[in-house]
Structures are given as C-alpha cells and as structure tokens.
C-alpha positions as CSV (number, residue, x, y, z in Angstrom):
1,X,-3.0,19.4,-21.1
2,X,-2.2,20.1,-25.2
3,X,-4.0,19.5,-28.1
4,X,-3.5,15.7,-29.1
5,X,-4.8,13.6,-32.4
6,X,-7.3,11.3,-31.0
7,X,-5.8,7.9,-31.7
8,X,-8.7,4.9,-32.0
9,X,-8.5,2.5,-29.7
10,X,-6.9,-0.9,-30.7
11,X,-9.5,-3.5,-31.2
12,X,-7.0,-6.5,-31.1
13,X,-9.0,-9.1,-28.9
14,X,-7.8,-9.7,-25.4
15,X,-5.1,-6.8,-25.8
16,X,-7.4,-3.8,-27.2
17,X,-6.4,-0.8,-25.4
18,X,-8.2,2.5,-24.3
19,X,-6.7,5.5,-25.5
20,X,-5.9,8.3,-22.9
21,X,-8.2,10.5,-24.8
22,X,-11.1,8.2,-24.5
23,X,-10.2,7.7,-21.0
24,X,-10.1,11.0,-20.1
25,X,-13.9,12.1,-22.0
26,X,-15.2,9.1,-19.8
27,X,-14.2,11.5,-16.9
28,X,-16.5,14.4,-18.4
29,X,-19.9,12.2,-18.4
30,X,-22.3,13.9,-15.6
31,X,-23.2,10.9,-14.1
32,X,-19.7,9.3,-13.8
33,X,-17.7,12.2,-12.9
34,X,-16.3,12.6,-9.9
35,X,-15.5,16.2,-7.7
36,X,-11.9,17.8,-8.3
37,X,-10.9,19.0,-5.0
38,X,-7.6,17.8,-3.8
39,X,-4.4,19.6,-4.1
40,X,-0.5,18.5,-3.7
41,X,-0.6,19.1,-0.1
42,X,-3.9,16.9,0.3
43,X,-2.1,14.2,-1.7
44,X,0.8,14.3,-0.1
45,X,-0.8,13.9,3.4
46,X,-2.7,11.0,1.8
47,X,0.6,9.3,1.0
48,X,1.8,9.6,4.3
49,X,-1.3,8.7,5.7
50,X,-1.3,5.7,4.4
51,X,2.3,4.6,4.1
52,X,3.4,5.3,8.1
53,X,1.1,2.7,9.9
54,X,1.8,-1.2,10.9
55,X,5.3,-1.0,9.4
56,X,7.1,1.7,11.3
57,X,5.4,0.3,14.8
58,X,6.3,-3.3,14.5
59,X,8.3,-4.3,11.9
60,X,11.2,-2.3,12.6
61,X,12.0,-4.5,16.0
62,X,11.0,-7.7,13.9
63,X,13.7,-7.1,11.4
64,X,16.4,-6.0,13.2
65,X,16.4,-8.6,15.9
66,X,15.8,-11.4,13.4
67,X,17.2,-10.5,9.9
68,X,19.3,-7.2,9.7
69,X,20.6,-5.8,13.0
70,X,21.4,-2.1,13.2
71,X,21.5,-2.6,9.8
72,X,17.7,-2.5,9.5
73,X,18.1,1.3,8.6
74,X,19.9,0.3,5.2
75,X,17.0,-2.3,4.5
76,X,14.6,0.7,4.7
77,X,16.3,2.3,2.4
78,X,16.7,-0.5,-0.5
79,X,13.1,-0.7,-0.2
80,X,12.9,3.0,-0.4
81,X,14.7,2.9,-3.2
82,X,12.8,-0.2,-5.0
83,X,9.5,2.2,-4.2
84,X,11.1,5.4,-5.9
85,X,11.9,3.7,-8.8
86,X,8.4,2.9,-9.5
87,X,7.2,6.1,-7.8
88,X,8.7,7.5,-10.9
89,X,6.9,5.4,-13.2
90,X,3.7,6.0,-11.3
91,X,4.4,9.8,-11.5
92,X,4.6,9.9,-15.2
93,X,1.7,7.9,-15.6
94,X,-0.8,9.8,-13.0
95,X,0.4,13.1,-15.1
96,X,-0.8,11.7,-18.4
97,X,-3.5,9.9,-17.2
98,X,-5.0,11.5,-15.0
99,X,-8.1,9.1,-14.4
100,X,-9.3,6.9,-11.3
101,X,-7.9,3.4,-11.2
102,X,-4.3,3.9,-10.8
103,X,-2.2,0.9,-12.5
104,X,-5.7,-0.7,-13.9
105,X,-6.1,2.5,-16.0
106,X,-2.5,2.6,-17.1
107,X,-2.3,-0.7,-18.1
108,X,-5.8,-0.2,-20.3
109,X,-3.7,2.9,-22.1
110,X,-0.6,0.7,-22.5
111,X,-0.6,-3.0,-22.4
112,X,-4.0,-3.8,-23.1
113,X,-7.8,-4.9,-21.9
114,X,-6.6,-8.7,-20.6
115,X,-3.8,-7.3,-18.9
116,X,-5.8,-4.3,-17.2
117,X,-8.1,-6.6,-16.2
118,X,-5.7,-8.5,-14.3
119,X,-3.9,-5.8,-12.7
120,X,-7.1,-4.3,-11.5
121,X,-8.3,-7.6,-9.9
122,X,-5.1,-7.7,-8.3
123,X,-5.4,-4.4,-6.8
124,X,-8.8,-5.4,-5.6
125,X,-7.1,-8.2,-3.5
126,X,-4.2,-5.6,-2.6
127,X,-6.7,-3.1,-1.1
128,X,-9.6,-5.2,0.2
129,X,-7.5,-7.2,2.5
130,X,-5.0,-4.9,3.3
131,X,-8.0,-2.8,4.7
132,X,-9.4,-5.7,6.6
133,X,-5.9,-6.6,8.1
134,X,-5.3,-3.1,9.3
135,X,-8.3,-2.6,10.5
136,X,-8.2,-6.0,12.7
137,X,-4.2,-4.3,14.0
138,X,-6.1,-0.8,15.0
139,X,-8.3,-2.8,16.7
140,X,-5.7,-4.5,18.9
141,X,-4.0,-1.4,19.7
142,X,-7.4,-0.3,21.0
143,X,-8.2,-3.0,22.9
144,X,-4.3,-2.6,24.3
145,X,-5.1,0.9,25.4
146,X,-8.7,-0.1,27.0
147,X,-6.7,-2.5,29.3
148,X,-4.6,0.1,30.4
149,X,-7.6,2.1,31.9
150,X,-8.6,-1.3,33.3
151,X,-11.4,-2.2,30.7
152,X,-11.0,-5.6,28.9
153,X,-13.3,-6.4,26.1
154,X,-14.8,-10.2,25.9
155,X,-13.0,-12.3,23.9
156,X,-16.2,-13.1,22.0
157,X,-16.0,-9.4,20.7
158,X,-12.5,-9.7,19.8
159,X,-12.7,-12.2,17.7
160,X,-10.1,-14.1,20.2
161,X,-12.8,-16.6,21.7
162,X,-10.8,-19.7,21.0
163,X,-12.6,-21.6,23.6
164,X,-15.5,-21.6,21.6
165,X,-14.0,-21.4,18.2
166,X,-16.1,-18.1,17.4
167,X,-15.2,-14.6,17.8
168,X,-16.5,-11.5,15.8
169,X,-13.7,-8.3,16.1
170,X,-16.5,-5.7,16.5
171,X,-14.1,-2.4,16.8
172,X,-12.4,-3.4,13.3
173,X,-16.0,-4.0,12.0
174,X,-17.3,-0.4,13.3
175,X,-14.2,1.1,11.9
176,X,-14.7,0.1,8.7
177,X,-18.3,1.2,8.7
178,X,-17.4,4.9,10.0
179,X,-14.8,5.2,7.2
180,X,-17.2,4.0,4.7
181,X,-19.6,6.7,5.5
182,X,-16.6,9.4,5.7
183,X,-15.9,8.3,1.8
184,X,-19.5,8.6,0.8
185,X,-19.6,12.1,2.2
186,X,-16.8,13.3,0.0
187,X,-13.2,13.5,-0.6
188,X,-12.4,16.9,1.0
189,X,-14.1,15.8,4.5
190,X,-12.0,12.5,3.9
191,X,-8.8,15.0,3.4
192,X,-9.8,17.1,6.3
193,X,-10.0,13.8,8.4
194,X,-6.9,12.5,7.0
195,X,-4.9,15.7,7.6
196,X,-5.7,16.0,11.3
197,X,-5.2,12.0,11.8
198,X,-2.0,12.5,10.0
199,X,-0.6,15.3,12.0
200,X,-1.0,13.6,15.1
201,X,0.9,10.3,13.8
202,X,4.2,12.0,12.3
203,X,4.5,14.0,16.2
204,X,4.4,11.0,17.7
205,X,7.3,9.4,15.1
206,X,8.9,12.8,15.8
207,X,8.7,12.4,19.5
208,X,10.2,9.2,19.2
209,X,12.9,10.4,17.2
210,X,13.9,13.5,19.3
211,X,13.3,11.7,22.8
212,X,15.1,8.6,21.6
213,X,18.3,10.1,20.5
214,X,19.1,11.5,24.2
215,X,19.2,7.7,25.2
216,X,20.9,6.5,22.2
217,X,24.7,4.6,23.1
218,X,27.0,4.0,20.3
219,X,28.0,0.2,21.9
220,X,24.3,-0.4,20.7
221,X,25.2,-0.3,16.7
222,X,28.1,-2.7,17.0
223,X,28.0,-4.5,15.0
224,X,26.2,-2.6,12.8
225,X,25.9,-5.5,10.1
226,X,25.9,-8.5,12.0
227,X,27.6,-11.5,11.0
228,X,25.8,-13.8,8.3
229,X,23.9,-17.0,9.5
230,X,22.3,-19.0,6.5
231,X,18.8,-20.1,7.1
232,X,18.3,-23.6,6.9
233,X,16.1,-24.6,3.6
234,X,12.5,-23.6,3.7
235,X,12.8,-21.9,7.2
236,X,12.9,-18.3,8.3
237,X,10.9,-15.4,6.6
238,X,12.0,-15.7,3.0
239,X,10.7,-18.1,0.5
240,X,12.6,-21.1,-0.8
241,X,11.6,-19.8,-4.2
242,X,14.3,-17.6,-4.7
243,X,16.8,-20.1,-3.5
244,X,15.0,-22.9,-6.1
245,X,15.6,-20.8,-9.0
246,X,18.9,-18.9,-8.4
247,X,20.7,-21.2,-5.7
248,X,20.9,-18.3,-3.2
249,X,20.5,-19.0,-0.1
250,X,18.6,-16.8,2.2
251,X,20.6,-15.6,5.3
252,X,20.0,-13.7,8.5
253,X,22.1,-10.5,8.8
254,X,25.5,-9.9,6.8
255,X,25.1,-8.2,3.5
256,X,22.4,-10.5,2.0
257,X,20.7,-10.1,5.4
258,X,20.0,-6.7,4.5
259,X,18.1,-7.4,1.2
260,X,16.5,-9.9,2.9
261,X,15.2,-7.7,5.3
262,X,14.2,-5.1,2.8
263,X,11.9,-7.7,1.1
264,X,10.0,-7.9,4.9
265,X,10.1,-4.0,5.3
266,X,8.6,-3.2,1.8
267,X,5.2,-3.6,3.5
268,X,6.1,-0.8,5.4
269,X,6.0,1.4,2.1
270,X,3.0,-0.2,1.0
271,X,0.1,2.3,0.0
272,X,2.2,5.3,-2.2
273,X,0.7,4.2,-5.2
274,X,-3.0,4.8,-3.7
275,X,-2.2,8.3,-4.4
276,X,-2.4,7.2,-7.9
277,X,-6.1,6.3,-7.6
278,X,-7.1,9.9,-6.7
279,X,-5.8,11.4,-9.8
280,X,-9.1,12.4,-11.1
281,X,-10.3,14.0,-8.2
282,X,-7.4,16.4,-8.3
283,X,-7.7,20.0,-9.3
284,X,-4.4,20.2,-11.1
285,X,-3.4,16.3,-11.7
286,X,-0.6,17.0,-14.4
287,X,1.1,19.1,-11.9
288,X,0.2,17.9,-8.4
289,X,0.2,14.2,-8.8
290,X,4.0,13.9,-9.2
291,X,4.4,16.0,-6.3
292,X,2.0,14.3,-3.8
293,X,3.5,10.9,-4.8
294,X,7.1,11.6,-4.6
295,X,7.0,13.7,-1.5
296,X,5.2,11.5,0.4
297,X,7.4,8.9,-0.4
298,X,10.5,10.8,0.5
299,X,9.0,12.0,3.6
300,X,8.3,8.5,4.9
301,X,11.7,6.8,3.8
302,X,13.4,9.5,6.1
303,X,11.1,9.2,9.1
304,X,11.4,5.2,8.8
305,X,15.4,5.4,8.3
306,X,15.8,8.1,11.5
307,X,13.0,5.7,13.7
308,X,15.4,2.2,13.1
309,X,18.4,4.2,13.6
310,X,17.1,5.3,16.8
311,X,15.4,2.2,18.4
312,X,18.6,-0.1,17.6
313,X,20.4,2.4,19.2
314,X,18.2,2.8,22.3
315,X,18.6,-0.9,22.5
316,X,20.5,-4.0,21.4
317,X,19.2,-5.6,18.3
318,X,19.2,-8.6,20.1
319,X,17.2,-7.6,22.9
320,X,14.5,-5.7,21.0
321,X,11.0,-6.4,21.2
322,X,9.3,-8.0,17.8
323,X,5.6,-7.1,19.5
324,X,6.1,-3.2,20.0
325,X,9.5,-2.6,19.5
326,X,9.2,1.5,19.9
327,X,7.5,1.2,23.0
328,X,9.3,-1.3,24.6
329,X,12.6,0.4,24.1
330,X,11.6,3.5,26.1
331,X,10.2,1.1,28.7
332,X,14.0,-0.7,28.7
333,X,15.2,3.1,29.5
334,X,13.1,3.5,32.3
335,X,10.1,5.6,30.6
336,X,7.2,3.6,30.3
337,X,5.2,6.3,29.8
338,X,5.8,6.8,26.3
339,X,4.8,3.4,25.6
340,X,1.0,4.5,26.1
341,X,1.7,7.7,24.0
342,X,3.2,5.3,20.9
343,X,0.5,2.7,21.5
344,X,-2.2,5.8,20.9
345,X,-0.1,7.1,17.8
346,X,-0.2,3.6,16.7
347,X,-4.0,3.4,16.8
348,X,-4.7,6.7,15.6
349,X,-2.4,6.0,12.6
350,X,-3.5,2.9,11.4
351,X,-6.8,4.8,11.1
352,X,-5.9,6.8,8.0
353,X,-4.0,3.6,6.7
354,X,-7.6,2.2,7.0
355,X,-9.4,5.0,5.1
356,X,-7.1,5.4,2.3
357,X,-6.4,1.9,1.6
358,X,-10.5,1.7,1.2
359,X,-10.2,4.8,-0.9
360,X,-8.1,2.9,-3.6
361,X,-10.2,-0.1,-3.6
362,X,-13.6,1.7,-4.7
363,X,-11.8,4.0,-7.1
364,X,-10.3,0.7,-9.0
365,X,-13.8,-0.8,-8.7
366,X,-15.4,2.1,-9.9
367,X,-13.0,2.7,-12.8
368,X,-13.5,-0.8,-14.1
369,X,-17.2,-0.9,-13.9
370,X,-17.1,2.6,-15.7
371,X,-15.3,0.5,-18.5
372,X,-17.5,-2.0,-18.5
373,X,-15.4,-4.8,-16.9
374,X,-17.7,-5.1,-14.0
375,X,-21.6,-4.0,-13.6
376,X,-22.0,-0.1,-14.6
377,X,-24.5,-0.3,-12.0
378,X,-21.8,0.7,-9.6
379,X,-20.1,3.4,-11.6
380,X,-22.7,6.0,-11.3
381,X,-21.7,8.9,-8.9
382,X,-23.7,10.5,-5.8
383,X,-25.9,13.6,-7.1
384,X,-24.8,15.5,-4.7
385,X,-21.2,14.3,-3.5
386,X,-20.4,13.6,-6.3
387,X,-18.5,10.3,-5.1
388,X,-18.9,6.7,-6.1
389,X,-21.3,5.8,-3.1
390,X,-22.6,2.5,-4.4
391,X,-19.3,0.5,-4.4
392,X,-18.1,2.4,-1.8
393,X,-20.9,1.0,0.2
394,X,-20.6,-2.3,-1.1
395,X,-17.1,-2.8,-0.5
396,X,-17.2,-0.8,2.7
397,X,-19.9,-3.3,4.0
398,X,-17.8,-6.6,2.9
399,X,-14.5,-5.6,4.0
400,X,-16.1,-4.7,7.3
401,X,-17.3,-8.3,7.9
402,X,-14.4,-9.9,6.6
403,X,-12.3,-8.1,8.9
404,X,-14.6,-8.8,11.9
405,X,-13.9,-12.8,11.1
406,X,-10.4,-12.3,9.9
407,X,-7.2,-12.5,12.0
408,X,-3.9,-11.5,11.4
409,X,-1.8,-14.2,9.6
410,X,0.3,-15.4,6.8
411,X,-1.9,-13.9,4.2
412,X,-1.1,-10.2,4.7
413,X,2.0,-11.1,2.7
414,X,-0.1,-11.5,-0.4
415,X,-0.6,-7.5,0.1
416,X,3.2,-7.2,-0.7
417,X,2.9,-9.3,-3.9
418,X,0.2,-7.7,-5.4
419,X,1.7,-4.3,-4.9
420,X,4.8,-5.8,-6.4
421,X,3.0,-7.1,-9.2
422,X,1.5,-3.7,-9.9
423,X,4.9,-2.0,-9.8
424,X,6.3,-4.3,-12.8
425,X,2.8,-3.5,-14.5
426,X,3.4,0.0,-14.3
427,X,7.1,0.3,-14.9
428,X,6.6,-1.5,-18.6
429,X,3.1,0.2,-19.4
430,X,5.7,3.2,-19.2
431,X,8.0,1.7,-21.6
432,X,5.3,0.5,-23.8
433,X,3.3,4.0,-24.0
434,X,6.5,5.8,-24.7
435,X,7.2,3.3,-28.1
436,X,3.2,3.1,-29.1
437,X,2.4,7.1,-27.9
438,X,5.5,9.4,-28.2
439,X,3.3,12.3,-29.0
440,X,1.3,12.1,-25.6
441,X,2.3,15.6,-23.6
442,X,3.9,14.2,-20.5
443,X,3.6,16.8,-17.6
444,X,6.0,14.8,-15.9
445,X,8.4,12.5,-17.4
446,X,10.2,9.2,-16.0
447,X,14.0,10.3,-16.1
448,X,16.5,8.0,-17.9
449,X,13.8,5.5,-19.9
450,X,14.4,2.8,-20.2
451,X,17.1,2.4,-17.4
452,X,14.6,3.4,-14.7
453,X,11.7,1.2,-15.3
454,X,13.8,-1.9,-16.2
455,X,15.3,-1.2,-12.9
456,X,12.1,-0.9,-11.5
457,X,10.9,-4.5,-12.9
458,X,14.2,-6.2,-11.9
459,X,13.9,-4.5,-8.3
460,X,10.2,-5.6,-7.9
461,X,10.7,-9.3,-9.0
462,X,13.6,-9.9,-7.0
463,X,11.4,-8.7,-3.8
464,X,8.3,-10.9,-4.8
465,X,11.1,-14.1,-5.0
466,X,11.7,-13.7,-1.2
467,X,8.1,-14.2,-0.6
468,X,7.2,-17.4,0.9
469,X,6.0,-20.0,-1.6
470,X,2.5,-20.6,-0.6
471,X,1.9,-16.6,-0.9
472,X,3.0,-17.5,-4.4
473,X,0.2,-20.4,-4.6
474,X,-2.6,-18.3,-3.3
475,X,-1.7,-15.3,-5.5
476,X,-2.1,-17.3,-8.7
477,X,-5.7,-19.0,-7.5
478,X,-6.3,-15.7,-6.7
479,X,-5.4,-14.4,-10.7
480,X,-6.8,-17.6,-12.0
481,X,-10.3,-16.7,-10.6
482,X,-10.0,-13.4,-11.9
483,X,-9.5,-14.7,-15.7
484,X,-12.0,-16.9,-15.3
485,X,-14.4,-13.7,-14.4
486,X,-13.1,-11.6,-17.2
487,X,-13.9,-14.3,-19.6
488,X,-17.5,-15.0,-18.4
489,X,-18.4,-11.7,-17.8
490,X,-15.8,-8.6,-18.3
491,X,-14.6,-9.4,-21.9
492,X,-18.3,-9.3,-23.4
493,X,-19.5,-6.4,-21.5
494,X,-16.5,-4.4,-22.0
495,X,-17.1,-0.7,-23.7
496,X,-14.8,-1.6,-25.9
497,X,-16.2,-4.7,-27.6
C-alpha cells in the first residue's frame, strides 16, 4: 500500500469512524495478529467451496418445478448478476481495507460505528444460522447414504424422534466440532482440507453435467418460459411484502417468475462474501482478494447454469423431484447408480460449506472483539497457530449444540436477508468512502461508480422484498436485540470511546 496521510478517526458519537490506517495498524499488534498464509488460489477454492452446496443439489428442481421451468438457468444468471454487482464492491473494500471482518470492517471505515455494529450483528446471524442449517442438511445426506448400506440411525440420534418429542442430531453436532478443531489448528490446514473436498465436489458436478448431456432431449425445454400463473395473495414462495408496497403480484412462471425464482436461488450463492473475511490472512490481499472473490463467483455461476440446463433437459420440469432433482433425473433415464454418487458428492460438498461459514463467523466476532465492541478476551490469537482460537471454540461449541437441536425450516431464509442486507451496506460504503477518502490507494476499483453500487443496492433490496414477511419480522427482532447490546456494552467499551 502506498504512503497515505493518517486521517484521525471521526468521533461524532454513534457514527464515529475507524480509519483504514488504524484498522491496518491493529492487525500488526503481536497478540492480535493473524498468520498470512493464503493465496489467490486458496481464496478461490474457499469461495467455490462455500458457494457450491445445498443450492445446486436441491434448489434446481424446486425452482424449475414450481416457479420458472427450464428458465431456471436464467434465474441463476439474474442472481449471479446481483452477486456480481456486490462482488465488485466487496473487491474494492477488501483490497483497500485488508482486515478481518468483511462488511463489518468496511462499514466501520465508511459509515460509522453504529452501522458497523449492526452489520456485524447481522453477519453473526447469517454465518451462525447458515452453519447450523447446512450441518443438519449434511447429516441428512449422510443418513441417506447409510440407509443405502442397510444401516439406519436411531431416530433419537438423528433429531427426528417425533413420537418422543425429542431428538438430537449427533452427526451435525460432531461435524461442527471437528471443523472447529480444524480451524483452531490453522488456516493453511483449513485451506488444504477445503482444496481436497472442493476437488471432489466439483468433480461430482462436472460428472452430472457431462454425463447428463447424453440424455438431454430438446422437447423437455418446451416451453422454455412457461406461461405465467399468478399466485393468490399471501401464497407461494414469495412474500406479500412486495405486493403491498408496489402493487406487484408475484407469479409462478412467465418472465416475472424468473425474478421470483432468482430471489429463491439466491440462497445458492450465499457465502462468496465469506472470502472477504479472510483478507487479513492473505499474503497479498490488494492483488489476491479481488481475484479470489470474482473468480469463485464466475466459476460457480457457470456451473449452476450448466447444471440447471442439463437437469431440465433430462426430465421435463413438471416431473422433476423437489428433494433430490439431480439424483432422480438420472434414475428417470435408467441410471440409478449416479444417485448414490451424487448423494456422496452432496455430503462431501456440504462439509466445506460448514467449514467456511464457521470461518467467516469467527473472523467477524474476532474483529468486533478487537475493536472493543465485544469482550477483548476473544481477540487474542493462539501463540502457536496464530488463529482466533477463543471465539472459534466458543462459537463452534455453541453452533454444534444448535445444529444438534435444529431442523431445517423457514429460519434458513434469515440467511438470505442477512446476506442481502450486508450487500446493501457494502455498496453504500463504497460510495461514502470514495467521497470522504478519495486519496486512499485502491488496488482494485469498482468500475462505473456510482452506477454499479447503486444498482447493487436496488437489486439487493428487490430480492429482499421477495422474501416472506415473517422473515422480515424475525430479522427486525434480531436487529433490535443487537442495538440493545450495543448501547448496553459495545458503545462504552469501544476502542474509539
């Protein structure tokens, strides 16, 4: 980074900012320093590892059958474009402020402490809940594989003992604990584990694409965009919120159905922003962070579009399975052996999703602790491994317990709204920092400012409005709880106070 004038931080109450220079200096304190060991390839692998998960293995069939038909491929493109707009903003911030914390750190440098706390609290919700939900999904795939070998787990150990009203998902619990140990031992080990698992997962996806091409029938693509079918108010997958605010009636199928589908398949892209949380542990963040973020997003979008085109070409969208579309599509063409292979790939793939979401969670918590907004006890790194072991252990154990008792339900939509809210904050932060600190050296600059950040805000808000009203209510309650914690503890203990 080139030499810059160290502008003093703003101390205007709730919106005092922490300068980029101060944020970088904090990373150089020996007791709070993280080891720099990641390359652009490591970051790309992390991105692909966390993005390719439940979305590609499950949502493809659900959206094709219920919302968009073969045009699901276009829905993935729309969601990918929304993410790309946000990714360009993330890339500028990550190369300018190479500090752990992602959107939290970016907001602290541009929009002020209160906004930074709110987005940090939002990321805690996104990553923690995402880790728990994906761990439960992983457990389901593993149990399915065990069933194929004739061994069934007792219901009480799989979280499904409805008769007794109690169940503990032991597999999800153990998975999170094991991944916690991996993260404590170091980022390089985490990167190696992720590289191996991602290689397996991408191989499975490529096999689906290549093998499936031999069974594609052109007639299955007709009609490519099925005729629109308006939904009754308050029904379906999308929220009545957007209908109340704009008069727009959500539809299944048709052109508008593609946008409805995009708000659903957006879940399949969640996680690319986690790459930004590893900025402080990257050898050359100014160069490698933009490469890792943009490359992982491009690779995954291409794979998503290809898979959706192949699956809807193998079997007519009206007959697709909602639970396991990829596996069942091969069963429909007389090749059930692929079903077990795909289930194995899904189970392996979800392992890296859990690992990287947990990584993002601990880094945001660590950054907030180092700034004094959470107890400073959690900001010390391990003397040997140089990892934030205290928050990693605390959060790992807590999330493991939550995963043991949690079932996959509508709470997963909270992950969507949390991510989209982070996108809005980062895009606004780029606009503000360009105006307040134009002299900062930016190794990567978001193109076409202010157009790209403004479009990112509009697109993110649009998808948020397509989420269920209940999700908004839960999100607001979580945010209010966070604001209370800030005024009770964070504001008085902040290092800027």
